DODOGU-723182 format. One line per field, with one value per atom (N, C-alpha, C): x, y negated, z negated; residue number from 1; residue in one letter. Coordinates in Angstrom, 2 decimals, decimal comma. Layout:
<recs>
X <- [X; ...] .
Y <- [Y; ...] .
Z <- [Z; ...] .
nr <- [NUM; ...] .
rest <- [a; ...] .
</recs>
This chain:
<recs>
X <- [0,82; 0,00; 0,87; 1,91; 2,78; 3,54; 4,01; 4,76; 3,87; 2,61; 1,68; 1,49; 1,40; 1,27; 2,49; 3,67; 4,88; 4,87; 4,40; 4,35; 3,41; 2,25; 1,32; 1,88; 2,58; 3,21; 4,25; 5,05; 6,05; 5,39; 4,27; 3,55; 3,09; 2,45; 1,96; 3,11; 4,19; 5,37; 5,88; 5,89; 6,35; 5,43; 4,13; 3,19; 3,48; 3,65; 3,95; 5,33; 6,27; 7,62; 7,59; 6,73; 6,69; 6,17; 5,52; 5,04; 6,18; 7,31; 8,46; 9,14; 10,09; 10,83; 11,44; 11,50; 12,09; 13,59; 14,19; 15,61; 15,95; 14,96; 15,19; 15,81; 16,61; 17,16; 16,04; 16,23; 15,19; 14,96; 13,76; 13,40; 13,77; 14,42; 14,79; 13,73; 13,19; 12,21; 12,79; 12,93; 13,48; 12,35; 12,31; 11,34; 12,10; 11,80; 12,37; 11,33; 11,70; 10,75; 11,31; 10,48; 10,93; 9,96; 10,48; 9,62; 8,74; 9,13; 8,37; 7,32; 7,17; 6,24; 4,96; 3,82; 2,55; 2,10; 2,56; 2,17; 3,09; 4,20; 5,20; 4,84; 4,22; 3,89; 3,05; 2,04; 1,32; 2,21; 3,10; 4,03; 4,99; 5,45; 6,33; 5,60; 4,31; 3,52; 3,38; 3,17; 3,07; 4,40; 5,49; 6,81; 6,99; 6,58; 6,69; 5,79; 4,59; 3,70; 4,30; 4,94; 5,58; 6,68; 7,47; 8,55; 7,97; 6,91; 6,27; 5,67; 5,00; 4,32; 5,27; 6,32; 7,19; 8,53; 8,81; 9,99; 11,29; 11,99; 13,31; 13,25; 12,05; 11,92; 12,10; 12,13; 12,32; 13,39; 14,02; 14,92; 14,32; 13,92; 13,31; 14,32; 14,39; 15,32; 14,56; 14,75; 14,17; 15,29; 15,16; 16,12; 15,41; 15,90; 15,31; 15,92; 15,06; 15,49; 15,34; 16,10; 16,11; 15,25; 14,59; 13,87; 12,55; 12,14; 10,96; 11,34; 12,62; 13,05; 12,61; 12,37; 12,01; 10,68; 9,84; 8,51; 8,62; 9,71; 9,89; 10,26; 10,00; 10,38; 11,61; 12,76; 14,00; 14,14; 14,21; 14,36; 15,80; 16,05; 17,44; 18,12; 17,34; 17,91; 18,16; 17,69; 17,79; 19,21; 19,58; 20,88; 20,72; 21,59; 21,60; 21,94; 22,73; 23,11; 21,89; 20,96; 19,76; 18,87; 18,80; 18,04; 18,64; 19,95; 20,61; 20,39; 20,41; 20,16; 18,78; 17,79; 16,44; 16,40; 17,12; 17,11; 17,90; 18,85; 19,63; 18,84] .
Y <- [1,18; 0,00; -1,26; -1,26; -2,42; -2,58; -1,47; -1,55; -2,09; -1,65; -2,14; -3,64; -4,11; -5,55; -6,30; -5,74; -6,39; -6,46; -5,40; -5,39; -6,49; -6,64; -7,67; -9,07; -9,26; -10,55; -10,84; -9,84; -10,01; -10,30; -9,61; -9,81; -11,26; -11,79; -13,17; -14,17; -13,87; -14,72; -14,73; -13,56; -13,45; -14,19; -14,13; -14,83; -16,33; -16,88; -18,30; -18,61; -17,71; -17,89; -17,96; -17,15; -17,11; -18,40; -19,22; -20,51; -21,51; -21,23; -22,12; -21,97; -22,78; -22,78; -21,41; -21,08; -19,81; -19,77; -20,92; -20,97; -20,56; -20,30; -19,85; -18,45; -18,14; -16,78; -15,78; -14,52; -13,53; -13,30; -12,88; -12,53; -11,06; -10,79; -9,42; -8,87; -7,70; -7,03; -5,69; -5,48; -4,23; -3,42; -2,14; -1,22; -0,08; 0,15; 1,27; 2,38; 3,52; 4,56; 5,92; 6,95; 8,32; 9,27; 10,39; 11,41; 12,08; 12,03; 12,65; 11,75; 10,55; 9,55; 9,55; 9,73; 9,79; 8,42; 7,35; 6,00; 5,45; 6,09; 5,53; 5,61; 6,67; 6,68; 5,49; 5,05; 3,84; 2,60; 2,49; 1,35; 1,42; 2,63; 2,81; 2,36; 2,69; 2,31; 0,79; 0,13; -1,33; -1,95; -1,40; -1,90; -1,78; -0,67; -0,45; -1,44; -1,69; -2,66; -4,06; -4,43; -5,74; -5,87; -4,83; -4,84; -4,93; -4,18; -4,21; -5,57; -6,14; -7,41; -8,60; -8,60; -9,77; -9,58; -8,38; -8,12; -8,61; -9,44; -9,92; -10,97; -11,38; -12,34; -11,67; -10,33; -9,61; -8,55; -8,25; -7,10; -6,25; -5,03; -4,14; -3,09; -2,89; -1,91; -0,99; 0,30; 1,29; 1,97; 1,95; 2,61; 3,76; 4,95; 6,12; 6,29; 6,21; 6,32; 7,75; 8,10; 9,49; 9,77; 8,77; 9,01; 9,75; 10,00; 10,83; 12,30; 12,62; 13,98; 14,98; 14,51; 15,42; 16,12; 15,59; 16,17; 17,52; 17,74; 19,02; 18,90; 17,75; 17,52; 16,63; 17,20; 16,43; 15,71; 14,41; 13,58; 13,67; 14,22; 14,37; 13,05; 11,97; 10,66; 9,81; 10,27; 9,49; 9,48; 8,35; 8,25; 7,48; 7,78; 7,03; 5,56; 5,30; 3,94; 3,08; 3,66; 2,93; 2,70; 3,69; 3,52; 2,39; 2,37; 1,32; -0,05; -0,11; -1,37; -1,91; -1,03; -1,48; -2,05; -1,41; -1,88; -3,17; -3,43; -4,66; -5,75] .
Z <- [0,00; 0,00; 0,00; -0,84; -0,92; 0,39; 0,95; 2,22; 3,33; 3,35; 4,35; 4,20; 2,97; 2,72; 3,25; 3,03; 3,54; 5,06; 5,70; 7,15; 7,65; 7,00; 7,43; 7,19; 6,08; 5,82; 6,90; 7,23; 8,28; 9,63; 9,87; 11,14; 11,26; 10,23; 10,30; 10,35; 9,68; 9,78; 11,21; 11,82; 13,19; 14,15; 13,93; 14,79; 14,75; 13,57; 13,46; 14,03; 13,85; 14,38; 15,90; 16,52; 17,98; 18,58; 17,79; 18,27; 18,44; 17,83; 17,93; 19,28; 19,52; 20,78; 21,07; 22,35; 22,78; 22,53; 22,22; 21,96; 20,53; 19,74; 18,36; 18,38; 17,39; 17,32; 17,04; 17,39; 17,15; 15,65; 15,34; 13,97; 13,74; 12,61; 12,26; 11,30; 11,63; 10,78; 10,38; 9,07; 8,55; 7,93; 8,25; 7,66; 6,99; 5,73; 5,00; 5,04; 5,61; 5,94; 5,60; 5,77; 5,54; 6,23; 6,70; 7,29; 6,24; 4,98; 3,91; 3,30; 3,79; 3,24; 4,07; 3,42; 4,16; 4,67; 4,06; 4,49; 5,57; 5,79; 6,70; 8,18; 8,68; 10,11; 10,57; 9,80; 10,24; 10,25; 9,28; 9,24; 10,42; 10,76; 11,92; 13,20; 13,30; 14,47; 14,56; 13,43; 13,42; 13,86; 13,38; 13,78; 15,29; 15,84; 17,29; 18,04; 17,52; 18,15; 18,16; 17,05; 16,97; 18,03; 18,17; 19,17; 20,57; 20,83; 22,14; 22,43; 21,45; 21,65; 21,77; 20,96; 20,91; 21,61; 22,08; 22,91; 22,30; 23,05; 22,63; 21,52; 21,13; 20,03; 18,67; 18,66; 17,40; 17,55; 16,45; 16,34; 15,24; 15,58; 14,60; 14,17; 12,86; 12,28; 11,34; 11,49; 10,58; 9,81; 8,50; 7,63; 6,92; 7,09; 6,44; 5,05; 4,04; 2,64; 2,16; 1,12; 0,66; -0,58; -1,14; -2,39; -2,19; -0,95; -0,71; -0,53; -0,47; -0,19; -1,26; -2,47; -3,57; -3,33; -2,45; -2,21; -1,52; -0,84; -0,17; 1,29; 1,87; 3,26; 3,26; 3,57; 3,57; 4,91; 4,84; 6,04; 6,51; 7,70; 8,17; 8,50; 8,63; 8,94; 7,70; 6,55; 5,32; 4,77; 4,18; 3,51; 2,21; 1,29; 0,02; 0,27; 1,28; 1,62; 2,01; 2,77; 3,13; 1,92; 1,03; -0,20; -1,03; -1,15; -1,92; -1,27; 0,04; 0,74; 0,39; 0,28; -0,06; -1,48; -2,38; -3,77; -3,96; -3,07; -3,17; -2,57] .
nr <- [1; 1; 1; 2; 2; 2; 3; 3; 3; 4; 4; 4; 5; 5; 5; 6; 6; 6; 7; 7; 7; 8; 8; 8; 9; 9; 9; 10; 10; 10; 11; 11; 11; 12; 12; 12; 13; 13; 13; 14; 14; 14; 15; 15; 15; 16; 16; 16; 17; 17; 17; 18; 18; 18; 19; 19; 19; 20; 20; 20; 21; 21; 21; 22; 22; 22; 23; 23; 23; 24; 24; 24; 25; 25; 25; 26; 26; 26; 27; 27; 27; 28; 28; 28; 29; 29; 29; 30; 30; 30; 31; 31; 31; 32; 32; 32; 33; 33; 33; 34; 34; 34; 35; 35; 35; 36; 36; 36; 37; 37; 37; 38; 38; 38; 39; 39; 39; 40; 40; 40; 41; 41; 41; 42; 42; 42; 43; 43; 43; 44; 44; 44; 45; 45; 45; 46; 46; 46; 47; 47; 47; 48; 48; 48; 49; 49; 49; 50; 50; 50; 51; 51; 51; 52; 52; 52; 53; 53; 53; 54; 54; 54; 55; 55; 55; 56; 56; 56; 57; 57; 57; 58; 58; 58; 59; 59; 59; 60; 60; 60; 61; 61; 61; 62; 62; 62; 63; 63; 63; 64; 64; 64; 65; 65; 65; 66; 66; 66; 67; 67; 67; 68; 68; 68; 69; 69; 69; 70; 70; 70; 71; 71; 71; 72; 72; 72; 73; 73; 73; 74; 74; 74; 75; 75; 75; 76; 76; 76; 77; 77; 77; 78; 78; 78; 79; 79; 79; 80; 80; 80; 81; 81; 81; 82; 82; 82; 83; 83; 83; 84; 84; 84; 85; 85; 85; 86; 86; 86; 87; 87; 87; 88; 88; 88] .
rest <- [m; m; m; i; i; i; r; r; r; t; t; t; s; s; s; y; y; y; i; i; i; f; f; f; i; i; i; l; l; l; f; f; f; f; f; f; t; t; t; l; l; l; v; v; v; f; f; f; q; q; q; s; s; s; e; e; e; l; l; l; s; s; s; a; a; a; q; q; q; e; e; e; p; p; p; p; p; p; t; t; t; v; v; v; i; i; i; e; e; e; l; l; l; f; f; f; t; t; t; s; s; s; q; q; q; g; g; g; c; c; c; s; s; s; s; s; s; c; c; c; p; p; p; p; p; p; a; a; a; d; d; d; a; a; a; v; v; v; l; l; l; e; e; e; q; q; q; l; l; l; k; k; k; t; t; t; e; e; e; f; f; f; g; g; g; d; d; d; d; d; d; v; v; v; i; i; i; t; t; t; l; l; l; s; s; s; y; y; y; h; h; h; v; v; v; d; d; d; y; y; y; w; w; w; d; d; d; y; y; y; i; i; i; g; g; g; w; w; w; k; k; k; d; d; d; p; p; p; f; f; f; a; a; a; t; t; t; k; k; k; g; g; g; f; f; f; t; t; t; q; q; q; k; k; k; q; q; q; y; y; y; n; n; n] .
</recs>
């Protein structure tokens, strides 16, 4: 729920950002995700939609975190480094 809220906040920020001059640097959107997270696929889809809609005006980054691995599905892309990046 909190992650979804962050995505929507980022989305509206991006919408207002796109109204600015095309000479502005691209907006970076970071998503912390995991294959073991049930809420993450919808957030991944929103991230993809943002990239499709805004093209070169955004840079989208997905970081796979490892704290969902305990559920039983180990995400092969997850790293402790990405988890630490989220906490920092």
